[in-house]
C-alpha positions as CSV (number, residue, x, y, z in Angstrom):
1,X,121.3,90.8,92.5
2,X,118.1,91.0,90.5
3,X,117.2,94.3,89.2
4,X,114.0,96.2,89.8
5,X,112.9,95.8,86.3
6,X,113.1,91.7,86.4
7,X,111.1,92.1,89.3
8,X,108.3,93.7,88.6
9,X,108.6,91.6,85.2
10,X,107.6,88.4,87.2
11,X,105.2,90.1,89.7
12,X,104.6,94.0,89.2
13,X,104.0,94.4,93.1
14,X,106.3,96.7,95.2
15,X,105.9,95.3,99.2
16,X,106.9,97.9,101.7
17,X,107.9,97.2,104.9
18,X,107.7,99.7,107.5
19,X,107.8,99.0,111.3
20,X,109.0,100.1,114.4
21,X,111.6,97.9,114.9
22,X,113.6,96.3,111.5
23,X,114.5,93.3,113.3
24,X,111.6,91.1,111.5
25,X,112.4,93.0,108.3
26,X,114.3,89.9,106.5
27,X,112.0,87.0,107.4
28,X,109.2,89.2,106.1
29,X,111.5,89.7,103.0
30,X,112.1,86.1,102.2
31,X,108.4,85.0,102.5
32,X,107.5,87.3,100.1
33,X,109.8,86.5,98.0
34,X,109.4,82.7,98.6
35,X,105.9,83.2,97.2
36,X,106.5,85.1,94.6
37,X,106.6,89.0,95.5
38,X,110.2,90.0,94.7
39,X,110.5,93.5,94.7
40,X,110.5,94.9,98.5
41,X,111.8,98.1,100.1
42,X,112.9,98.8,103.2
43,X,111.5,102.1,104.2
44,X,114.0,104.5,106.5
45,X,111.4,106.1,109.0
46,X,112.3,102.1,110.4
47,X,114.8,102.3,113.2
48,X,117.7,100.6,112.7
49,X,116.8,100.4,109.2
50,X,120.2,100.7,107.7
51,X,121.9,97.9,109.8
52,X,119.7,95.6,108.5
53,X,119.4,96.1,105.3
54,X,123.4,95.8,104.9
55,X,123.4,92.3,106.4
56,X,120.7,91.4,104.3
57,X,122.0,92.8,101.3
58,X,125.0,90.6,102.0
59,X,123.0,87.3,101.4
60,X,119.6,87.9,99.4
61,X,116.9,85.4,98.3
62,X,117.5,84.4,94.5
63,X,115.2,86.5,92.5
64,X,114.7,89.5,94.7
65,X,115.0,93.2,94.2
66,X,116.4,95.1,97.2
67,X,115.3,98.7,98.2
68,X,114.6,101.4,100.3
69,X,111.9,103.7,100.7
70,X,111.1,107.3,102.2
71,X,114.3,108.6,100.8
72,X,113.8,112.3,101.6
73,X,117.1,113.6,101.2
74,X,120.5,113.0,98.9
75,X,122.3,112.2,102.0
76,X,119.7,109.3,102.6
77,X,119.7,108.3,99.4
78,X,123.6,108.1,99.2
79,X,123.6,105.9,103.1
80,X,120.9,103.4,101.7
81,X,123.1,102.5,98.1
82,X,125.8,102.2,100.3
83,X,124.0,99.6,102.7
84,X,123.2,97.9,99.2
85,X,120.1,99.0,98.6
86,X,119.7,98.9,94.3
87,X,116.8,101.2,93.9
88,X,115.6,104.3,96.3
89,X,111.7,105.4,96.5
90,X,110.4,108.5,97.5
91,X,107.3,109.8,99.4
92,X,107.2,113.3,97.4
93,X,108.8,115.0,94.4
94,X,112.6,115.6,95.5
95,X,114.6,116.7,92.6
96,X,117.6,116.6,94.5
97,X,116.9,112.6,95.2
98,X,116.5,112.3,92.0
99,X,119.6,113.4,91.0
100,X,121.5,111.8,93.6
101,X,119.9,108.8,92.4
102,X,121.5,109.1,89.0
103,X,124.6,110.1,89.8
104,X,124.3,106.9,92.0
105,X,123.4,104.8,89.1
106,X,120.2,103.2,90.6
107,X,116.2,103.7,90.1
108,X,114.7,106.5,91.8
109,X,110.7,106.2,92.3
110,X,109.4,109.7,93.5
111,X,106.2,109.9,94.7
112,X,103.7,112.2,92.9
113,X,99.9,113.3,92.1
114,X,99.1,116.0,89.5
115,X,100.0,115.5,85.9
116,X,102.1,118.3,86.2
117,X,104.1,116.6,89.4
118,X,104.5,113.2,87.3
119,X,105.6,115.0,84.4
120,X,108.3,117.1,86.3
121,X,109.4,114.2,88.2
122,X,109.7,112.1,84.7
123,X,111.7,115.0,83.0
124,X,113.9,115.3,86.1
125,X,114.7,111.4,85.3
126,X,112.8,109.2,87.9
127,X,113.1,105.9,86.5
128,X,108.5,105.4,87.3
129,X,106.8,108.0,89.7
130,X,105.0,106.6,92.4
131,X,100.9,107.9,92.2
132,X,100.8,108.9,95.8
133,X,98.3,108.2,98.0
134,X,96.6,106.1,94.7
135,X,93.7,105.5,97.3
136,X,92.5,109.1,97.5
137,X,93.2,109.5,94.0
138,X,90.2,107.9,92.1
139,X,91.9,104.5,91.8
140,X,92.2,102.8,89.2
141,X,90.6,105.2,86.7
142,X,92.4,108.1,86.9
143,X,95.6,105.3,86.6
144,X,93.8,105.0,83.4
145,X,93.0,108.9,82.8
146,X,96.5,109.4,83.8
147,X,97.8,106.8,80.9
148,X,96.1,108.8,78.1
149,X,98.5,112.1,77.8
150,X,101.0,110.4,79.8
151,X,101.9,107.0,78.2
152,X,104.9,106.6,78.2
153,X,105.6,107.5,82.4
154,X,104.8,104.3,84.3
155,X,103.1,104.5,86.8
156,X,103.1,102.5,90.1
157,X,100.7,103.7,92.3
158,X,101.1,103.1,96.3
159,X,99.0,104.0,99.2
160,X,95.3,102.2,100.8
161,X,95.5,99.5,97.9
162,X,94.0,95.7,98.4
163,X,95.3,92.6,97.3
164,X,91.5,92.9,96.0
165,X,92.4,95.8,94.2
166,X,95.5,95.5,92.8
167,X,94.8,93.6,90.0
168,X,92.6,96.4,88.6
169,X,95.3,98.8,88.6
170,X,97.1,96.6,86.5
171,X,94.5,96.2,84.3
172,X,94.2,100.3,83.8
173,X,98.0,100.3,83.2
174,X,100.3,100.6,86.2
175,X,103.7,99.6,85.9
176,X,103.3,98.1,89.7
177,X,101.2,98.7,92.4
178,X,102.9,99.6,95.6
179,X,101.8,98.0,99.5
180,X,102.0,98.4,102.8
181,X,99.6,97.1,105.0
182,X,97.4,95.0,103.1
183,X,100.0,93.0,102.2
184,X,102.4,92.7,104.9
185,X,99.8,92.6,107.8
186,X,101.3,93.0,111.5
187,X,104.2,90.3,110.0
188,X,106.7,92.8,110.6
189,X,105.5,93.8,114.6
190,X,105.6,89.9,115.1
191,X,102.7,88.7,113.3
192,X,101.8,85.2,112.0
193,X,104.2,84.4,109.1
194,X,101.5,81.9,107.8
195,X,98.8,84.6,107.0
196,X,101.8,86.6,105.3
197,X,102.1,83.6,103.2
198,X,98.5,83.4,102.5
199,X,97.7,86.9,101.4
200,X,101.0,87.2,99.2
201,X,99.9,84.0,97.2
202,X,96.4,85.2,97.0
203,X,97.8,87.9,95.5
204,X,100.3,86.5,93.0
205,X,98.1,84.5,92.0
206,X,95.2,87.4,91.3
207,X,97.7,89.7,89.4
208,X,98.4,86.4,86.9
209,X,96.9,87.9,83.8
210,X,96.6,91.5,85.2
211,X,98.4,92.9,82.6
212,X,97.0,93.8,79.0
């Protein structure tokens, strides 16, 4: 299985799949991977997601890193990793979840906003820190401001980032961006996969060369 680090080195984006049903997650993930998006998060708020994750993890597309998102308890972390998730993403800083992820030997990206939260998550053992919600924090300028005192903390801005805005976050120093509906659209609810392919291809193309 491809590691998260390798996936983000290829294309610095984590695609977030969240829906009322996880049934279409594998199809969406395969389309994203084929277009060059190599990190995909199945959110645990989606009904039935662990069963779908478990089945999909047994035959992943080559080059895809599969993780679980919206992990809020150590028990969820354990269940997700047992089902096949190879990294965990949380909406907030939970020391218990970070410690459990470290115990399980998988990367963990806790959500944080302020410098205090970000540094606290890093000191607890976060692999990277999800800057969330990015669209309410001042955008790429806030990432750049954080990077000055905290250059050693890899940041993954997430929440409300459009395909057009994503390169600016990478240029500002973000390790990657997390993208849900602006990238995935209605594909998880039965929407057209051709539109998803077009958005994913446009995103991957726009990110090429965005890193400093």
